[in-house]
C-alpha positions in Angstrom: 22.5 -1.3 16.7 25.3 -3.7 16.4 28.7 -3.6 17.9 30.8 -5.6 15.5 33.3 -4.3 13.4 32.1 -3.6 10.0 33.6 -5.7 6.9 33.7 -2.8 4.6 37.4 -1.8 4.6 36.7 1.1 2.4 35.0 3.1 5.2 36.8 6.6 5.8 37.0 7.3 9.4 36.8 11.0 10.7 38.2 11.9 14.2 36.0 14.1 16.4 36.6 17.9 15.9 37.0 17.9 19.7 39.9 15.5 19.8 43.1 17.1 21.2 45.5 14.5 20.0 46.6 13.8 23.5 44.9 10.5 23.9 41.7 11.7 25.5 38.3 10.2 25.3 37.7 10.5 21.6 35.6 8.7 18.9 35.8 8.3 15.2 32.8 8.1 12.9 32.4 6.6 9.4 29.3 7.6 7.7 27.8 5.8 4.8 24.4 6.5 3.0 22.6 4.2 5.3 24.6 3.6 8.3 26.7 5.3 11.0 29.8 3.6 12.5 31.5 4.8 15.7 34.5 3.5 17.4 37.1 4.4 20.0 40.1 6.4 18.6 42.5 4.4 20.8 41.1 1.1 19.9 40.6 1.1 16.1 40.6 -2.7 15.9 38.1 -3.1 18.9 34.3 -3.0 18.8 32.2 -0.5 16.4 28.7 0.8 17.3 26.6 0.8 14.1 23.3 2.6 13.8 21.0 3.4 11.1 21.4 6.8 9.3 18.1 7.9 10.7 19.1 7.0 14.3 22.4 9.1 13.9 20.5 11.9 12.7 18.2 11.8 15.6 21.3 11.6 18.0 22.9 14.6 16.3 19.8 16.7 16.6 19.7 15.9 20.3 23.3 17.0 20.7 22.6 20.3 18.9 19.6 20.8 21.3 21.9 20.2 24.2 
């Protein structure tokens, strides 16, 4: 896992579907074939957490299980 901003400016960021647009605690994700990047919606120039695609998959499965 890294916390530096990715250098690929072609990333397409997606806001959480739970975002209400009122400046709450939301994240954005940019998914590539091998990595998942996550950042704070309010601090787009701030740190980005980057994990492998397999780690992201494990995380998503854990969320689905509750």
